[in-house]
N, C-alpha and C positions, 0 to 999 in steps of 0.2 A: 547423357552428358558428353560433350565433345572434349577433345584432348586439352584445348586451351582452358575451358571451364574447369576441368579436373585439376589442372595445374594451378590456376589462379585462386581456386577455392579450397585448396588443400591446407589444413591446419593441423597442428600437433594435438593429439588427444592424450590426456594423462590420467583419465579416470574411466574405468571399464566395468561393464557388467560381467558376471562370471560365465555368461552364455558362450558355448562353443561356436566357433566359426564353421559354417557348413563346408564340407570338403570340396564342393564344386567351386565355391568362392576362393577358398585357400589355394586350390590348384591354379586358378586364373591369376592370382597374385604371384605365385611362384613362377609361372610361365612368363609373366611380364618381366620378372627379374632375369630369367634365363635368356630372354630375347634382348637384353640390354647389349649395347656395343661393348666390345672388349679389345684391348690392344692387339693388333695383328689378328683379330678374330680368334684368339687363343682359347676362349671359353673355359678358363681354368677356375672360375668361381666354384665354391663348394657350399651348398645351402644345407643348414641344419635347422629343421623346422620343429621347434620344441613345443609340444602341447601337454606333456605329462606334468601335472601339478607338482609331483614330488621332485622332478628334475628342476623345474622352475624355482622351487623353494630352496633346493640345494645350491643352485647357482647364485641365488640372492644372498644366501648365508655366506658362501665363499667370497662373493664380491664385497659384502659388508665387512667381513673379517680383514680382507686385503686393504680396503680403503681406511679402515679404522687404525691401521698401523702407520699410515702416511701422515705427514705434517703439511701445513699450509704456510705460505709466506705471501708477501705483497705481489709476487709474480705468478702465483698459482691461477690458472685459468678458472673463471668464475664457476662454471658448471662442475669442474673437477673439485673445486673447493667445496661446493655444496654437497657433493657425494661424500667427501671425506668427513665433513662436519656432521652430516646426517648419520653416517656410519658410526661415528664415535658416540652418538646418542643411542644407537641401537634401533632395531626394527626398520632398517632401510631396505626398500624393495626397488631396485633400479628399474625393473620392468613394469612398474605401475600396476601390478596385479592383472595385467592383460592375459587373456587365455592362450595367446600364441606369441612366441618369441622366435623371430627368424634371424639366425646368425649366418653371416656371409664371410667365409674364409677364403684365403687364396695362398699360393705358394709364398713362403717367407722371402725368398731371394728373387722374386719376379718384379721387375721394375714398375709394372702397372698395377700391382696388387691393390693398393688403396683406391685408385681411380676405378678399376673394374668393379670392385665391390660396391663402391658408392653410386655408380650409375645404375647398377642393379637395384640398389635400395631405392633410389629415386623413382625408377619405374614402378616398383612395388608400392610405394607410398601413394603415387598417383592412381594406380589401379585400385587400391583399397578405397580411396575417396570415391572413385567411380562406382564402386560396389556398395556404397553407403556404409562403409566401415571406418572406424577411427584407426589412426596409426600414429606412431611417433618414432623418430630416429633415436637410436640408443648408442651412446658413445662408450659406455662403461666397460664392456668386455674388450673393446679395442685398447683402452687405457691399461687394461690388466692382461694383455695378451702374452706377457712373459712371466706372469705369476705362476709358479710351479704347481700349486694345488689346482688352480683353475685350468691350466693347460692340461694337466694329467686327467682331470675329470672330463674335459671336452674331448680328449683322445679316447676315453672310455666310450663316449657317445658317438665317435666316428671321425673326429678330426684327425687328419693324417699328421705324422710327425714333422713333416716339412711345411705344414700350414700354420697360419695364424689368423686370428679374427681381425678383420679390418673394418667391419661395419655390422650393425644389426638394427633391428626394428621390432616393434610390437604391433599387433593388430587385434582388433576385437570390436565389439559393439560398445559405443560410448554410453557412459552412465549419464544420459541426458533425458529430458522429459519426453522427447520424440524418438529417442534411440538413434538419432542421426548425428554425424559429426558436426561441429561448429564450422560453418563455411563462410563466415564473415571475413572478408579480406582485410588484412592488416595494412596500414599505411607503410609505404617504403621510406625508410629514413636513411638508407645507405645504398650500397651497390651502385656507385657512380657510373654513368655511361658517357662515353665520348664517341661521337660519330665522326669518322674521318672520311671525307669525300673528295 
């Protein structure tokens, strides 16, 4: 698959088989993230690659507890609203039970922290598609990056005190009949383009 095809056919996967991702494939995905551009070539992203089921479950429980305490109003972002409402019902698993959660953190007071983390995520999402793996961008830990319990737990896992989570993603084998991600391109309804010549 060439780069353009990998970009154009990438879709979010929200249902995964429990099968582990081979270390060779996972290393390629992480390297794609590490080779993403960064402001001033600072390369300050910090990747936490979570494969331990107990850690994943604890993060899901901590996130559910944090979201369940929040309230929604007419201005609440739709995806955040969904996380809050699902958490209030219980059994909310923000990482879709994928076997791998990749958390990308960066320095809290660095001006390009969000941008650097997100270009790394995009590289990894495209690499996962090329490797016949499903993936999905995950916002939830970024929304909760100042929650004391989650922050403390992530620091136990290796997050530095001056770092926060700015992006994350999941990856694994899709729970599909052929085991491949859905690659049907979606119609573009937005993202207006103006060419100035």
